[in-house]
All heavy atoms as an XYZ file, in Angstrom:
1000
protein
N     117.756    111.692     96.324
C     116.765    111.982     97.336
C     115.736    110.854     97.357
O     115.309    110.382     96.312
C     116.091    113.319     97.011
C     114.957    113.672     97.926
S     114.162    115.243     97.545
C     115.530    116.361     97.717
N     115.371    110.457     98.556
C     114.382    109.395     98.722
C     113.093    109.978     99.300
O     113.118    110.723    100.262
C     114.948    108.305     99.618
C     116.124    107.579     98.959
C     116.804    106.629     99.892
C     118.021    106.019     99.232
N     119.048    106.993     98.879
N     111.999    109.601     98.682
C     110.687    110.144     99.019
C     109.759    109.023     99.469
O     109.641    108.003     98.798
C     110.100    110.836     97.784
C     108.672    111.366     97.844
C     108.592    112.529     98.822
C     108.220    111.798     96.452
N     109.101    109.227    100.606
C     108.019    108.325    101.027
C     106.701    109.035    100.741
O     106.548    110.213    101.061
C     108.129    108.008    102.518
N     105.776    108.326    100.150
C     104.441    108.857     99.877
C     103.438    107.970    100.599
O     103.428    106.747    100.428
C     104.125    108.895     98.370
C     102.721    109.437     98.134
C     105.159    109.726     97.615
N     102.617    108.604    101.413
C     101.568    107.900    102.145
C     100.216    108.350    101.587
O      99.803    109.484    101.814
C     101.651    108.193    103.659
C     103.031    107.790    104.202
C     100.524    107.484    104.406
C     103.273    108.190    105.647
N      99.544    107.489    100.810
C      98.226    107.858    100.296
C      97.171    107.707    101.391
O      97.138    106.694    102.088
C      97.995    106.870     99.155
C      98.893    105.714     99.425
C     100.006    106.200    100.309
N      96.346    108.733    101.548
C      95.342    108.706    102.631
C      94.102    109.489    102.214
O      93.954    110.661    102.529
C      95.936    109.282    103.916
N      93.213    108.812    101.515
C      91.979    109.441    101.053
C      90.999    109.576    102.212
O      90.950    108.739    103.107
C      91.376    108.583     99.941
C      90.178    109.180     99.263
C      89.815    108.364     98.037
N      89.295    107.062     98.377
C      88.001    106.770     98.485
N      87.093    107.709     98.301
N      87.608    105.560     98.767
N      90.220    110.619    102.189
C      89.267    110.864    103.263
C      87.957    110.115    103.147
O      87.245    109.973    104.130
N      87.624    109.600    101.980
C      86.278    109.086    101.755
C      86.111    107.588    101.790
O      85.381    107.045    100.975
N      86.741    106.903    102.701
C      86.585    105.455    102.781
C      85.124    105.088    103.056
O      84.493    105.660    103.933
C      87.462    104.875    103.887
O      87.209    103.501    104.037
N      84.630    104.122    102.308
C      83.233    103.706    102.456
C      83.081    102.572    103.478
O      82.156    102.555    104.271
C      82.669    103.235    101.115
C      82.735    104.293    100.018
C      81.676    105.353    100.206
C      81.580    106.273     99.030
N      82.598    107.272     98.885
N      84.002    101.591    103.440
C      83.864    100.429    104.313
C      84.131    100.764    105.779
O      83.404    100.318    106.657
C      84.792     99.304    103.858
C      84.331     98.659    102.564
C      85.278     97.607    102.121
N      86.513     98.291    101.702
C      87.570     97.715    101.233
N      87.617     96.412    101.163
N      88.606     98.405    100.845
N      85.188    101.527    106.025
C      85.516    101.943    107.392
C      85.715    103.454    107.354
O      86.816    103.941    107.087
C      86.782    101.247    107.917
C      86.634     99.729    107.854
C      87.092    101.709    109.349
C      87.883     98.960    108.209
N      84.649    104.214    107.589
C      84.759    105.675    107.507
C      85.865    106.226    108.415
O      86.013    105.798    109.555
C      83.370    106.156    107.951
C      82.462    105.000    107.642
C      83.297    103.773    107.891
N      86.659    107.143    107.861
C      87.733    107.847    108.577
C      88.833    106.898    109.046
O      89.553    107.172    110.000
C      87.189    108.654    109.764
C      85.957    109.500    109.478
C      86.123    110.530    108.396
N      87.074    111.566    108.798
C      87.729    112.325    107.937
N      87.546    112.181    106.648
N      88.559    113.233    108.343
N      88.994    105.757    108.363
C      89.925    104.725    108.812
C      91.357    105.235    108.952
O      92.085    104.776    109.838
C      89.902    103.512    107.881
C      90.502    103.774    106.497
C      90.443    102.556    105.631
C      90.986    102.882    104.253
N      90.745    101.814    103.313
N      91.778    106.150    108.113
C      93.167    106.617    108.151
C      93.515    107.381    109.423
O      94.689    107.485    109.779
C      93.478    107.487    106.926
C      93.412    106.680    105.654
O      93.931    105.580    105.572
N      92.750    107.230    104.646
N      92.497    107.906    110.093
C      92.762    108.671    111.313
C      92.055    108.095    112.537
O      92.105    108.681    113.620
C      92.423    110.168    111.135
C      90.984    110.353    110.652
C      93.421    110.817    110.184
C      90.542    111.810    110.584
N      91.431    106.939    112.385
C      90.830    106.278    113.547
C      91.928    105.940    114.543
O      93.046    105.602    114.171
C      90.131    104.987    113.131
C      88.723    105.170    112.655
C      88.010    103.834    112.679
C      86.578    103.969    112.266
N      85.795    104.854    113.083
N      91.603    106.004    115.810
C      92.573    105.678    116.847
C      92.868    104.182    116.841
O      91.955    103.357    116.778
C      92.048    106.094    118.216
O      93.015    105.816    119.205
N      94.148    103.870    116.894
C      94.595    102.487    116.985
C      95.713    102.441    118.018
O      96.765    103.038    117.820
C      95.095    101.978    115.626
C      95.555    100.552    115.666
C      94.634     99.514    115.596
C      96.898    100.240    115.796
C      95.056     98.193    115.649
C      97.323     98.926    115.844
C      96.405     97.899    115.776
N      95.449    101.803    119.125
C      96.420    101.707    120.215
C      96.948    103.083    120.637
O      98.143    103.272    120.840
C      97.563    100.763    119.836
C      98.323    100.248    121.042
O      97.784    100.186    122.145
N      99.564     99.888    120.845
N      96.024    104.034    120.711
C      96.360    105.345    121.257
C      96.837    106.392    120.272
O      97.151    107.519    120.676
N      96.920    106.065    118.986
C      97.367    107.023    117.970
C      96.460    106.919    116.750
O      95.910    105.851    116.486
C      98.788    106.702    117.481
C      99.857    106.736    118.505
C     101.172    106.344    117.846
C     102.207    105.990    118.886
N     103.426    105.481    118.283
N      96.389    107.996    115.984
C      95.691    107.873    114.694
C      96.406    106.822    113.833
O      97.639    106.726    113.866
C      95.819    109.260    114.070
C      96.189    110.171    115.183
C      96.906    109.343    116.205
N      95.655    106.039    113.110
C      96.225    104.969    112.300
C      97.406    105.460    111.444
O      98.464    104.835    111.408
C      95.132    104.378    111.401
C      95.582    103.217    110.566
S      95.889    101.700    111.479
C      94.234    101.156    111.792
N      97.251    106.598    110.803
C      98.298    107.104    109.918
C      99.583    107.448    110.667
O     100.673    107.416    110.092
C      97.796    108.314    109.088
C      98.727    108.580    107.907
C      97.608    109.551    109.967
C      98.167    109.564    106.906
N      99.485    107.748    111.950
C     100.664    108.103    112.739
C     101.688    106.977    112.767
O     102.897    107.228    112.778
C     100.259    108.484    114.160
N     101.216    105.734    112.782
C     102.135    104.593    112.816
C     103.016    104.559    111.568
O     104.229    104.317    111.660
C     101.345    103.294    112.960
C     100.628    103.216    114.269
C      99.321    103.557    114.504
C     101.167    102.826    115.526
N      99.021    103.386    115.837
C     100.138    102.931    116.488
C     102.426    102.391    115.930
C     100.318    102.613    117.823
C     102.612    102.061    117.262
C     101.578    102.177    118.195
N     102.425    104.820    110.411
C     103.189    104.819    109.158
C     104.158    105.999    109.110
O     105.314    105.849    108.689
C     102.240    104.859    107.958
O     101.446    103.696    107.930
N     103.701    107.157    109.533
C     104.562    108.343    109.546
C     105.740    108.118    110.477
O     106.900    108.381    110.116
C     103.768    109.600    109.949
C     102.724    109.943    108.883
C     104.709    110.782    110.198
C     101.699    110.984    109.315
N     105.470    107.619    111.673
C     106.552    107.401    112.640
C     107.557    106.365    112.161
O     108.758    106.536    112.362
C     105.977    106.999    113.993
C     105.345    108.161    114.722
C     104.943    107.791    116.134
O     104.358    106.741    116.370
N     105.256    108.671    117.066
N     107.091    105.302    111.529
C     108.010    104.290    111.002
C     108.893    104.883    109.912
O     110.107    104.647    109.884
C     107.234    103.087    110.466
N     108.284    105.666    109.020
C     109.068    106.297    107.952
C     110.128    107.231    108.537
O     111.287    107.217    108.106
C     108.140    107.049    106.999
N     109.728    108.028    109.522
C     110.678    108.947    110.161
C     111.782    108.186    110.888
O     112.967    108.493    110.732
C     109.946    109.865    111.142
C     109.103    110.943    110.473
C     108.335    111.761    111.482
C     109.280    112.505    112.396
N     108.590    113.392    113.337
N     111.404    107.198    111.671
C     112.372    106.454    112.480
C     113.366    105.669    111.624
O     114.491    105.419    112.050
C     111.643    105.514    113.439
N     112.961    105.318    110.415
C     113.850    104.551    109.534
C     115.061    105.366    109.111
O     116.112    104.805    108.826
C     113.094    104.065    108.291
O     112.897    105.132    107.360
N     114.906    106.677    109.048
C     115.998    107.533    108.592
C     116.294    107.411    107.108
O     117.292    107.942    106.629
N     115.434    106.744    106.381
C     115.682    106.491    104.960
C     115.244    107.628    104.043
O     115.733    107.730    102.918
C     114.941    105.218    104.520
C     115.355    103.906    105.165
C     114.438    102.792    104.687
C     116.808    103.589    104.861
N     114.304    108.452    104.507
C     113.624    109.363    103.599
C     113.993    110.823    103.843
O     114.051    111.275    104.982
C     112.105    109.173    103.722
C     111.692    107.756    103.479
C     111.316    106.934    104.532
C     111.717    107.225    102.195
C     110.955    105.616    104.320
C     111.360    105.904    101.969
C     110.977    105.093    103.037
N     114.196    111.527    102.745
C     114.449    112.966    102.815
C     113.141    113.729    103.001
O     113.136    114.798    103.601
C     115.152    113.434    101.532
C     116.481    112.732    101.352
O     117.396    112.994    102.154
O     116.592    111.888    100.437
N     112.063    113.179    102.473
C     110.734    113.777    102.610
C     109.718    112.667    102.804
O     109.790    111.629    102.149
C     110.351    114.592    101.370
C     111.193    115.799    101.157
N     110.949    116.999    101.787
C     112.303    115.978    100.395
C     111.862    117.874    101.410
N     112.697    117.274    100.575
N     108.760    112.911    103.695
C     107.633    112.010    103.920
C     106.387    112.823    103.634
O     106.059    113.760    104.362
C     107.619    111.478    105.363
C     108.925    110.732    105.662
C     106.393    110.587    105.595
C     109.190    110.503    107.133
N     105.734    112.488    102.528
C     104.590    113.256    102.038
C     103.318    112.435    102.181
O     103.291    111.248    101.829
C     104.796    113.641    100.559
C     105.932    114.660    100.429
C     103.515    114.166     99.936
C     106.257    115.022     99.000
N     102.280    113.059    102.680
C     100.950    112.439    102.695
C     100.153    113.047    101.549
O     100.060    114.267    101.417
C     100.231    112.663    104.046
C      98.787    112.185    103.970
C     100.982    111.932    105.159
N      99.630    112.177    100.699
C      98.765    112.597     99.601
C      97.325    112.381    100.042
O      96.878    111.248    100.191
C      99.065    111.777     98.342
O      98.117    112.068     97.333
N      96.622    113.488    100.281
C      95.253    113.395    100.775
C      94.370    114.462    100.147
O      94.867    115.477     99.650
C      95.212    113.508    102.320
O      93.883    113.236    102.768
C      95.655    114.873    102.803
N      93.080    114.225    100.234
C      92.074    115.181     99.780
C      91.310    115.740    100.974
O      90.310    116.415    100.804
C      91.097    114.497     98.819
C      90.361    113.331     99.480
O      90.911    112.729    100.425
O      89.233    113.017     99.064
N      91.784    115.459    102.180
C      91.016    115.707    103.394
C      91.784    116.629    104.350
O      92.918    116.337    104.720
C      90.747    114.350    104.062
C      89.847    114.439    105.255
O      90.345    114.759    106.350
O      88.647    114.172    105.098
N      91.151    117.712    104.764
C      91.786    118.693    105.640
C      92.176    118.081    106.985
O      93.271    118.319    107.496
C      90.862    119.922    105.860
C      90.636    120.670    104.547
C      91.418    120.844    106.922
C      91.873    121.321    103.978
N      91.290    117.295    107.586
C      91.596    116.715    108.899
C      92.771    115.740    108.816
O      93.652    115.753    109.683
C      90.361    116.016    109.474
C      90.573    115.543    110.901
C      89.342    114.892    111.510
O      88.384    114.561    110.774
O      89.356    114.697    112.736
N      92.806    114.907    107.793
C      93.938    114.002    107.602
C      95.211    114.817    107.420
O      96.266    114.485    107.972
C      93.707    113.059    106.405
C      92.587    112.068    106.720
C      94.984    112.315    106.034
C      92.149    111.216    105.555
N      95.120    115.889    106.659
C      96.258    116.771    106.440
C      96.801    117.322    107.760
O      98.006    117.271    108.027
C      95.833    117.922    105.518
O      96.819    118.896    105.426
N      95.914    117.836    108.605
C      96.324    118.421    109.884
C      96.947    117.381    110.808
O      97.990    117.621    111.432
C      95.135    119.095    110.556
C      94.668    120.335    109.822
C      93.318    120.865    110.308
O      92.688    120.225    111.182
O      92.901    121.916    109.793
N      96.328    116.210    110.894
C      96.856    115.143    111.747
C      98.209    114.669    111.232
O      99.142    114.450    112.017
C      95.842    113.991    111.853
C      94.645    114.448    112.696
C      96.483    112.726    112.433
C      93.460    113.504    112.672
N      98.346    114.551    109.932
C      99.614    114.114    109.335
C     100.739    115.088    109.665
O     101.852    114.676    110.020
C      99.466    113.977    107.818
O      98.520    112.980    107.514
N     100.468    116.367    109.556
C     101.481    117.381    109.894
C     101.846    117.306    111.381
O     103.010    117.438    111.745
C     100.977    118.772    109.533
C     100.987    119.052    108.053
C     100.613    120.503    107.756
N     100.618    120.753    106.334
C      99.530    120.967    105.610
N      98.326    120.994    106.165
N      99.628    121.184    104.319
N     100.835    117.097    112.222
C     101.083    116.984    113.665
C     102.070    115.858    113.969
O     102.907    115.989    114.856
C      99.758    116.743    114.418
O      98.909    117.866    114.222
C      99.977    116.527    115.901
N     101.999    114.778    113.224
C     102.865    113.627    113.457
C     104.164    113.691    112.662
O     104.970    112.770    112.708
C     102.106    112.333    113.190
C     101.125    112.065    114.287
C      99.812    112.450    114.339
C     101.398    111.430    115.532
N      99.251    112.083    115.538
C     100.200    111.444    116.297
C     102.527    110.840    116.089
C     100.115    110.888    117.561
C     102.432    110.282    117.357
C     101.243    110.320    118.073
N     104.375    114.785    111.922
C     105.674    115.007    111.300
C     105.786    114.798    109.810
O     106.885    114.857    109.255
N     104.674    114.568    109.141
C     104.714    114.414    107.685
C     104.481    115.762    107.013
O     103.967    116.698    107.625
C     103.648    113.419    107.222
N     104.853    115.840    105.772
C     104.577    117.012    104.951
C     103.285    116.758    104.169
O     103.033    115.636    103.733
C     105.712    117.253    103.957
C     107.069    117.457    104.597
C     108.182    117.460    103.557
O     108.051    118.157    102.532
O     109.179    116.747    103.783
N     102.501    117.796    104.002
C     101.327    117.733    103.126
C     101.413    118.989    102.251
O     100.721    119.973    102.497
C     100.008    117.667    103.920
C      98.837    117.423    102.969
C     100.063    116.586    104.990
N     102.260    118.938    101.227
C     102.532    120.139    100.444
C     101.486    120.469     99.383
O     101.546    121.524     98.760
C     103.879    119.822     99.791
C     103.874    118.328     99.662
C     103.110    117.824    100.854
N     100.538    119.568     99.183
C      99.455    119.793     98.220
C      98.259    118.975     98.673
O      98.393    118.031     99.446
C      99.873    119.373     96.800
C     100.304    117.937     96.704
C      99.374    116.914     96.552
C     101.654    117.596     96.772
C      99.772    115.587     96.488
C     102.059    116.270     96.713
C     101.119    115.259     96.564
N      97.096    119.365     98.188
C      95.899    118.556     98.404
C      95.653    117.757     97.122
O      95.747    118.308     96.016
C      94.690    119.443     98.734
C      94.808    120.171    100.072
S      95.032    119.089    101.500
C      93.363    118.481    101.709
N      95.352    116.497     97.293
C      95.138    115.632     96.137
C      93.896    116.080     95.385
O      92.851    116.352     95.983
C      94.948    114.194     96.608
C      94.967    113.227     95.443
C      94.596    111.826     95.805
N      95.202    111.305     96.998
C      94.809    110.159     97.555
N      93.831    109.453     97.032
N      95.388    109.718     98.643
N      93.971    116.158     94.053
C      92.807    116.592     93.278
C      91.658    115.585     93.333
O      91.866    114.388     93.521
C      93.347    116.727     91.848
C      94.650    116.034     91.819
C      95.151    115.914     93.222
N      90.452    116.106     93.170
C      89.238    115.283     93.255
C      89.270    114.106     92.287
O      88.803    113.016     92.621
C      88.008    116.151     93.005
N      89.829    114.306     91.106
C      89.836    113.222     90.120
C      90.732    112.054     90.537
O      90.669    110.978     89.947
C      90.217    113.728     88.724
C      91.606    114.305     88.612
C      91.667    115.809     88.855
O      90.711    116.385     89.408
O      92.694    116.399     88.503
N      91.546    112.243     91.565
C      92.377    111.162     92.098
C      91.920    110.746     93.501
O      92.682    110.141     94.260
C      93.842    111.587     92.146
C      94.519    111.840     90.804
C      95.937    112.337     91.005
C      94.497    110.593     89.935
N      90.690    111.084     93.833
C      90.197    110.837     95.193
C      88.874    110.080     95.231
O      88.151    110.148     96.210
C      90.047    112.180     95.919
O      91.283    112.838     95.997
N      88.574    109.360     94.169
C      87.315    108.627     94.163
C      87.547    107.149     94.486
O      88.673    106.731     94.744
C      86.580    108.800     92.825
C      87.369    108.277     91.633
O      88.245    107.404     91.814
O      87.095    108.724     90.514
N      86.478    106.389     94.460
C      86.548    104.970     94.806
C      87.298    104.131     93.770
O      87.617    102.978     94.042
C      85.134    104.387     94.945
C      84.385    104.953     96.129
O      85.017    105.495     97.041
O      83.136    104.841     96.139
N      87.559    104.680     92.616
C      88.116    103.899     91.517
C      89.574    104.223     91.204
O      90.180    103.555     90.371
C      87.257    104.101     90.260
C      85.814    103.784     90.541
C      84.882    104.801     90.712
C      85.384    102.471     90.700
C      83.553    104.510     91.012
C      84.059    102.170     91.006
C      83.160    103.203     91.160
O      81.860    102.913     91.468
N      90.129    105.213     91.859
C      91.514    105.592     91.604
C      92.445    104.639     92.331
O      92.293    104.389     93.525
C      91.788    107.035     92.072
O      90.893    107.904     91.393
C      93.214    107.441     91.779
N      93.408    104.111     91.596
C      94.358    103.172     92.178
C      95.556    103.860     92.819
O      95.812    105.050     92.600
N      96.280    103.090     93.576
C      97.471    103.594     94.255
C      98.505    104.101     93.250
O      99.156    105.119     93.495
C      98.082    102.486     95.131
O      97.099    102.036     96.055
C      99.291    102.986     95.889
N      98.665    103.402     92.144
C      99.670    103.787     91.155
C      99.473    105.219     90.686
O     100.429    106.004     90.618
C      99.658    102.825     89.951
O      99.890    101.493     90.431
C     100.707    103.194     88.928
N      98.230    105.588     90.398
C      97.951    106.956     89.934
C      98.254    107.987     91.025
O      98.756    109.077     90.746
C      96.489    107.094     89.504
C      96.129    106.297     88.269
C      95.631    104.879     88.562
O      95.804    104.386     89.683
O      95.086    104.266     87.644
N      97.962    107.646     92.259
C      98.200    108.569     93.375
C      99.702    108.763     93.591
O     100.175    109.891     93.766
C      97.512    108.063     94.658
C      97.890    108.907     95.864
C      95.996    108.049     94.463
N     100.457    107.682     93.556
C     101.908    107.777     93.736
C     102.532    108.513     92.549
O     103.438    109.337     92.718
C     102.539    106.385     93.924
C     101.940    105.680     95.140
C     104.060    106.483     94.041
C     102.032    106.433     96.450
N     102.035    108.249     91.349
C     102.542    108.956     90.159
C     102.289    110.458     90.280
O     103.157    111.272     89.929
C     101.894    108.399     88.896
N     101.134    110.839     90.778
C     100.813    112.258     90.948
C     101.786    112.909     91.936
O     102.328    113.982     91.680
C      99.370    112.415     91.436
C      99.006    113.814     91.779
N      99.037    114.284     93.079
C      98.624    114.865     91.006
C      98.691    115.555     93.084
N      98.433    115.930     91.847
N     102.013    112.254     93.076
C     102.931    112.798     94.082
C     104.366    112.856     93.544
O     105.093    113.819     93.797
C     102.880    111.958     95.355
N     104.741    111.844     92.788
C     106.083    111.816     92.195
C     106.246    112.946     91.192
O     107.278    113.639     91.187
C     106.344    110.451     91.524
O     106.219    109.428     92.516
C     107.719    110.403     90.894
N     105.240    113.166     90.374
C     105.307    114.268     89.408
C     105.386    115.608     90.130
O     106.120    116.504     89.704
C     104.111    114.244     88.456
C     104.226    115.270     87.338
C     105.464    115.047     86.476
O     105.648    113.971     85.914
N     106.336    116.048     86.380
N     104.651    115.753     91.222
C     104.733    116.984     92.018
C     106.177    117.193     92.490
O     106.715    118.295     92.378
C     103.781    116.919     93.224
C     103.928    118.122     94.093
C     103.253    119.308     93.971
C     104.849    118.289     95.180
N     103.706    120.195     94.931
C     104.681    119.592     95.677
C     105.796    117.463     95.777
C     105.427    120.087     96.746
C     106.539    117.947     96.840
C     106.349    119.247     97.313
N     106.794    116.134     93.001
C     108.175    116.232     93.496
C     109.140    116.605     92.372
O     110.034    117.445     92.555
C     108.592    114.926     94.160
N     108.955    116.018     91.219
C     109.796    116.350     90.057
C     109.603    117.811     89.669
O     110.575    118.531     89.395
C     109.486    115.399     88.882
C     109.988    113.987     89.211
C     110.099    115.915     87.581
C     109.469    112.905     88.268
N     108.355    118.268     89.681
C     108.068    119.666     89.358
C     108.703    120.624     90.356
O     108.998    121.774     90.021
C     106.553    119.910     89.305
C     105.881    119.203     88.140
O     106.583    118.734     87.213
O     104.638    119.092     88.177
N     108.914    120.153     91.581
C     109.562    120.970     92.620
C     111.081    120.880     92.540
O     111.783    121.401     93.395
C     109.104    120.526     94.014
C     107.616    120.589     94.241
C     107.029    121.934     93.866
O     107.455    122.958     94.361
N     106.055    121.923     92.977
N     111.577    120.156     91.526
C     113.020    119.975     91.310
C     113.669    119.054     92.339
O     114.864    119.159     92.612
C     113.762    121.321     91.273
C     113.170    122.339     90.322
C     113.310    121.903     88.888
C     112.862    123.030     87.964
N     112.064    122.605     86.874
N     112.893    118.141     92.928
C     113.479    117.118     93.794
C     114.293    116.196     92.885
O     113.812    115.768     91.838
C     112.397    116.284     94.482
C     111.666    116.967     95.605
C     111.639    118.333     95.762
C     110.974    116.201     96.524
C     110.946    118.938     96.806
C     110.272    116.782     97.572
C     110.262    118.164     97.711
N     115.499    115.893     93.274
C     116.355    114.979     92.531
C     116.123    113.569     93.081
O     116.862    113.094     93.942
C     117.813    115.407     92.670
C     118.754    114.589     91.814
O     118.292    113.933     90.854
O     119.964    114.583     92.116
N     115.086    112.916     92.589
C     114.637    111.649     93.162
C     115.505    110.467     92.763
O     115.843    110.290     91.595
C     113.196    111.361     92.738
C     112.128    112.318     93.244
C     110.770    111.944     92.665
C     112.084    112.337     94.754
N     115.848    109.671     93.773
C     116.516    108.389     93.563
C     115.531    107.240     93.742
O     115.665    106.204     93.111
C     117.653    108.194     94.575
C     118.741    109.236     94.442
O     119.158    109.531     93.307
O     119.163    109.766     95.480
N     114.573    107.442     94.662
C     113.620    106.379     94.969
C     112.350    106.977     95.555
O     112.389    108.007     96.227
C     114.230    105.394     95.968
N     111.235    106.308     95.279
C     109.936    106.678     95.847
C     109.358    105.414     96.478
O     109.328    104.358     95.855
C     108.977    107.222     94.765
C     107.611    107.532     95.363
C     109.568    108.449     94.086
N     108.907    105.553     97.715
C     108.349    104.424     98.463
C     106.915    104.742     98.854
O     106.640    105.791     99.428
C     109.191    104.188     99.715
S     108.573    102.884    100.799
N     106.014    103.833     98.570
C     104.621    103.952     99.007
C     104.478    103.219    100.337
O     104.842    102.045    100.451
C     103.696    103.335     97.969
S     101.971    103.229     98.510
N     103.960    103.940    101.324
C     103.655    103.331    102.614
C     102.176    103.596    102.876
O     101.752    104.747    102.918
C     104.510    103.938    103.746
C     106.001    103.768    103.445
C     104.137    103.306    105.084
C     106.912    104.470    104.439
N     101.407    102.547    103.051
C      99.982    102.740    103.269
C      99.700    103.339    104.648
O     100.385    103.035    105.625
C      99.217    101.425    103.086
C      99.129    101.039    101.632
C      99.875     99.985    101.134
C      98.324    101.753    100.760
C      99.814     99.642     99.797
C      98.256    101.424     99.417
C      99.005    100.374     98.937
O      98.945    100.042     97.610
N      98.683    104.185    104.699
C      98.304    104.859    105.943
C      97.768    103.872    106.971
O      97.814    104.137    108.171
C      97.253    105.923    105.656
N      97.289    102.747    106.505
C      96.689    101.753    107.398
C      97.628    100.562    107.577
O      97.231     99.409    107.428
C      95.330    101.296    106.852
O      95.508    100.865    105.495
C      94.310    102.421    106.902
N      98.888    100.869    107.898
C      99.899     99.824    108.106
C     100.559     99.994    109.476
O     101.752    100.283    109.566
C     100.934     99.889    106.990
N      99.789     99.820    110.547
C     100.357    100.082    111.872
C     101.449     99.101    112.298
O     102.190     99.390    113.230
C      99.143     99.974    112.799
C      98.220     99.041    112.093
C      98.400     99.371    110.627
N     101.566     97.984    111.603
C     102.566     96.989    111.976
C     103.804     97.043    111.083
O     104.646     96.144    111.142
C     101.950     95.586    111.964
C     100.791     95.466    112.910
C      99.511     95.232    112.440
C     100.975     95.627    114.278
C      98.438     95.127    113.306
C      99.898     95.535    115.156
C      98.628     95.284    114.673
N     103.926     98.084    110.275
C     105.097     98.218    109.411
C     106.346     98.266    110.285
O     106.356     98.885    111.351
C     104.978     99.451    108.494
C     106.056     99.411    107.423
C     105.028    100.753    109.283
C     105.807    100.368    106.287
N     107.383     97.591    109.833
C     108.622     97.493    110.595
C     109.756     98.181    109.845
O     109.858     98.060    108.613
C     108.985     96.019    110.823
C     107.936     95.252    111.614
C     107.864     95.710    113.047
O     108.876     95.775    113.741
N     106.668     96.044    113.498
N     110.588     98.868    110.565
C     111.721     99.569    109.958
C     112.611     98.610    109.162
O     112.997     98.946    108.036
C     112.510    100.359    111.018
C     111.618    101.485    111.552
C     113.808    100.905    110.454
C     112.124    102.144    112.809
N     112.934     97.418    109.680
C     113.757     96.500    108.875
C     113.142     96.162    107.515
O     113.869     95.921    106.549
C     113.879     95.252    109.754
C     113.723     95.770    111.150
C     112.709     96.880    111.029
N     111.811     96.151    107.443
C     111.164     95.895    106.152
C     111.405     97.038    105.180
O     111.636     96.818    103.984
C     109.661     95.675    106.336
C     109.356     94.420    107.140
O     110.143     93.450    107.078
O     108.333     94.415    107.843
N     111.355     98.272    105.671
C     111.644     99.429    104.818
C     113.105     99.392    104.359
O     113.399     99.634    103.185
C     111.346    100.729    105.565
C     109.892    100.984    105.905
C     109.760    102.195    106.831
C     109.066    101.185    104.650
N     114.001     99.084    105.274
C     115.430     99.002    104.938
C     115.655     97.919    103.895
O     116.355     98.144    102.897
C     116.272     98.747    106.206
C     117.722     98.435    105.852
C     116.200     99.942    107.155
N     115.066     96.759    104.105
C     115.242     95.648    103.160
C     114.659     95.987    101.792
O     115.245     95.660    100.758
C     114.588     94.378    103.714
C     114.782     93.175    102.822
C     116.239     92.714    102.804
N     116.367     91.593    101.890
C     117.249     91.526    100.906
N     118.133     92.480    100.747
N     117.274     90.490    100.112
N     113.532     96.671    101.775
C     112.954     97.092    100.502
C     113.896     97.996     99.727
O     114.069     97.839     98.514
N     114.525     98.928    100.416
C     115.485     99.814     99.750
C     116.702     99.028     99.266
O     117.193     99.254     98.156
C     115.914    100.949    100.680
C     116.928    101.927    100.088
C     116.382    102.609     98.839
C     117.343    102.958    101.126
N     117.182     98.104    100.076
C     118.323     97.287     99.664
C     118.005     96.524     98.381
O     118.828     96.444     97.460
C     118.710     96.296    100.773
C     119.362     96.963    101.964
C     119.527     96.018    103.159
O     118.998     94.871    103.127
O     120.177     96.438    104.130
N     116.827     95.942     98.311
C     116.430     95.196     97.120
C     116.331     96.140     95.917
O     116.817     95.815     94.829
C     115.102     94.452     97.353
C     115.304     93.319     98.370
C     114.538     93.896     96.043
C     114.022     92.698     98.886
N     115.711     97.303     96.112
C     115.601     98.262     95.019
C     116.978     98.649     94.499
O     117.217     98.655     93.297
C     114.841     99.504     95.492
C     114.725    100.628     94.459
C     113.841    100.195     93.298
C     114.180    101.888     95.106
N     117.869     98.977     95.412
C     119.206     99.437     95.013
C     120.063     98.325     94.423
O     120.971     98.607     93.639
C     119.899    100.099     96.199
C     119.276    101.426     96.559
C     119.903    102.111     97.764
O     120.546    101.415     98.595
O     119.744    103.338     97.876
N     119.762     97.070     94.740
C     120.540     95.950     94.202
C     120.263     95.737     92.713
O     121.105     95.206     91.998
C     120.231     94.659     94.966
O     118.982     94.116     94.545
N     119.071     96.125     92.281
C     118.691     95.893     90.892
C     118.271     94.458     90.638
O     117.905     94.101     89.525
N     118.342     93.609     91.648
C     117.979     92.196     91.514
C     116.548     92.013     91.970
O     116.281     91.637     93.109
C     118.941     91.346     92.351
C     118.700     89.855     92.154
O     118.017     89.468     91.201
N     119.215     89.057     93.048
N     115.606     92.263     91.087
C     114.189     92.290     91.442
C     113.450     91.017     91.071
O     112.251     90.938     91.261
C     113.502     93.481     90.786
C     114.213     94.764     91.024
C     114.851     95.136     92.171
C     114.378     95.830     90.119
N     115.411     96.385     92.034
C     115.129     96.842     90.773
C     113.986     96.062     88.821
C     115.476     98.040     90.169
C     114.331     97.261     88.216
C     115.063     98.237     88.891
N     114.147     90.051     90.562
C     113.482     88.804     90.121
C     113.127     87.921     91.282
O     113.627     87.944     92.331
C     114.382     88.057     89.152
């Protein structure tokens, strides 16, 4: 099973509400969700957030938000690695038989499906040097 995790914290300081700000007619996070869906690579597309509005918008665009991210992983100092690890552990606890986990940033409106495909090809090749 392949899992996409989109981290989207609600408390951005530099650009408030950046994950859901409109960009070319859609919330910023919608671009990442749509690319993940259109790629056909993922069995689940999960948004890890601490914010109700981000959660609702993410579901509207087709992502799952099966948990709310805990406060201790939602501050200015928490790195992406910890957030992805938390979501991965949640998936393992749900008995997901994971083959791969992909992080897609919520603020990546120019993400391209071929890039996601190529990333998976590289991962599966084992040739990471």
